[in-house]
PASEBA-1860 file (N, C-alpha, C; in nm, 3 decimals):
! residues 69
1> MLDDFANG> 11.663/10.825/11.155/11.765/10.745/11.138/11.890/10.800/11.095 ~ 11.878/10.897/11.002/11.999/10.957/10.955/12.057/11.052/11.053 ~ 11.988/11.100/11.143/12.046/11.173/11.272/12.119/11.074/11.358 ~ 12.071/10.949/11.357/12.141/10.851/11.438/12.281/10.823/11.377 ~ 12.285/10.810/11.247/12.414/10.789/11.192/12.489/10.899/11.191 ~ 12.454/11.033/11.167/12.528/11.150/11.187/12.589/11.149/11.336 ~ 12.528/11.092/11.435/12.560/11.100/11.580/12.655/10.988/11.602 ~ 12.693/10.902/11.499/12.779/10.785/11.508/12.726/10.670/11.587
9> GHFPDVVQ> 12.598/10.676/11.597/12.535/10.549/11.683/12.555/10.565/11.830 ~ 12.575/10.685/11.870/12.608/10.697/12.012/12.480/10.743/12.086 ~ 12.441/10.675/12.186/12.316/10.707/12.257/12.371/10.710/12.403 ~ 12.318/10.794/12.482/12.341/10.828/12.626/12.313/10.699/12.710 ~ 12.218/10.629/12.671/12.160/10.512/12.758/12.219/10.377/12.708 ~ 12.311/10.378/12.624/12.376/10.252/12.575/12.513/10.250/12.617 ~ 12.533/10.137/12.695/12.670/10.103/12.754/12.767/10.035/12.660 ~ 12.720/9.955/12.587/12.814/9.875/12.491/12.823/9.956/12.363
17> EDSLVGGS> 12.922/10.038/12.349/12.925/10.112/12.206/13.084/10.076/12.168 ~ 13.097/10.082/12.045/13.224/10.053/11.972/13.279/10.207/11.941 ~ 13.403/10.236/12.014/13.449/10.353/11.997/13.509/10.388/11.861 ~ 13.519/10.295/11.785/13.585/10.298/11.636/13.460/10.332/11.538 ~ 13.330/10.342/11.590/13.223/10.396/11.500/13.223/10.536/11.511 ~ 13.221/10.599/11.405/13.227/10.751/11.397/13.088/10.792/11.318 ~ 13.079/10.917/11.334/12.959/10.992/11.271/12.978/11.011/11.107 ~ 12.871/11.018/11.054/12.865/11.041/10.910/12.781/11.179/10.876
25> RLNPQEEA> 12.852/11.292/10.831/12.782/11.396/10.797/12.737/11.403/10.657 ~ 12.606/11.436/10.611/12.561/11.432/10.491/12.501/11.589/10.460 ~ 12.544/11.623/10.341/12.482/11.763/10.298/12.328/11.733/10.270 ~ 12.254/11.834/10.250/12.109/11.816/10.242/12.072/11.739/10.112 ~ 12.166/11.754/10.000/12.149/11.684/9.867/12.182/11.532/9.888 ~ 12.284/11.522/9.956/12.316/11.377/9.982/12.206/11.301/10.066 ~ 12.161/11.375/10.173/12.047/11.319/10.248/11.921/11.290/10.169 ~ 11.888/11.384/10.074/11.781/11.354/9.988/11.809/11.250/9.910
33> DLIASRES> 11.924/11.241/9.844/11.957/11.112/9.754/11.952/10.980/9.836 ~ 12.004/10.980/9.957/11.999/10.860/10.026/11.858/10.817/10.060 ~ 11.779/10.903/10.088/11.620/10.883/10.123/11.566/10.825/9.999 ~ 11.574/10.910/9.891/11.523/10.847/9.757/11.564/10.709/9.714 ~ 11.683/10.680/9.741/11.738/10.562/9.698/11.674/10.453/9.792 ~ 11.674/10.484/9.927/11.599/10.388/10.021/11.452/10.364/9.985 ~ 11.393/10.477/9.949/11.242/10.459/9.905/11.227/10.369/9.799 ~ 11.321/10.389/9.707/11.302/10.302/9.567/11.320/10.170/9.596
41> LAGQTFLP> 11.380/10.123/9.706/11.395/9.968/9.734/11.288/9.940/9.818 ~ 11.196/10.013/9.877/11.078/9.983/9.944/10.973/9.900/9.874 ~ 10.986/9.916/9.759/10.865/9.833/9.676/10.725/9.885/9.689 ~ 10.710/10.009/9.722/10.584/10.050/9.742/10.480/10.056/9.614 ~ 10.539/10.067/9.484/10.472/10.056/9.378/10.496/9.927/9.292 ~ 10.615/9.872/9.318/10.656/9.752/9.222/10.575/9.621/9.273 ~ 10.614/9.603/9.427/10.549/9.475/9.480/10.400/9.468/9.478 ~ 10.331/9.583/9.509/10.176/9.557/9.505/10.119/9.541/9.357
49> DPDFSDPW> 10.199/9.563/9.261/10.138/9.548/9.120/10.120/9.408/9.085 ~ 9.992/9.365/9.050/9.970/9.231/9.026/10.058/9.163/8.933 ~ 10.092/9.255/8.812/10.187/9.210/8.729/10.327/9.149/8.763 ~ 10.356/9.206/8.881/10.498/9.174/8.935/10.515/9.101/9.063 ~ 10.391/9.103/9.148/10.402/9.043/9.262/10.401/8.890/9.295 ~ 10.353/8.819/9.198/10.363/8.689/9.198/10.431/8.626/9.084 ~ 10.557/8.580/9.085/10.637/8.541/8.974/10.589/8.414/8.908 ~ 10.520/8.335/8.982/10.472/8.192/8.936/10.336/8.181/8.883
57> PKEHPAVA> 10.329/8.127/8.766/10.194/8.103/8.702/10.121/8.011/8.795 ~ 9.999/8.009/8.799/9.905/7.930/8.883/9.941/7.778/8.877 ~ 9.981/7.732/8.750/9.997/7.599/8.730/10.144/7.541/8.759 ~ 10.238/7.636/8.788/10.370/7.606/8.806/10.378/7.531/8.953 ~ 10.465/7.417/8.949/10.472/7.338/9.066/10.525/7.400/9.199 ~ 10.594/7.510/9.185/10.645/7.590/9.299/10.533/7.654/9.379 ~ 10.412/7.685/9.309/10.297/7.736/9.380/10.264/7.664/9.511 ~ 10.265/7.521/9.490/10.217/7.447/9.602/10.305/7.447/9.725
65> HRLMP> 10.438/7.503/9.705/10.532/7.483/9.811/10.567/7.629/9.861 ~ 10.518/7.739/9.805/10.555/7.876/9.836/10.501/7.906/9.981 ~ 10.550/8.003/10.046/10.511/8.033/10.180/10.400/8.145/10.176 ~ 10.410/8.226/10.074/10.300/8.340/10.060/10.172/8.271/10.022 ~ 10.058/8.344/10.051/9.935/8.287/10.007/9.909/8.317/9.854
END
């Protein structure tokens, strides 16, 4: 994905491209920082944690209307 951004989103098989979109070059530290930042938003440890995954107590009225099981 970062290589696609560096390429400015230009792909040889895509006809509709915006000529105003340019590339973005990151140095190795910036790339590592961006990846770490993105991974921190993925919720790999936070969301599966039972203490944080369900904000509603079982007796709360919102439980009856939520979409998740």
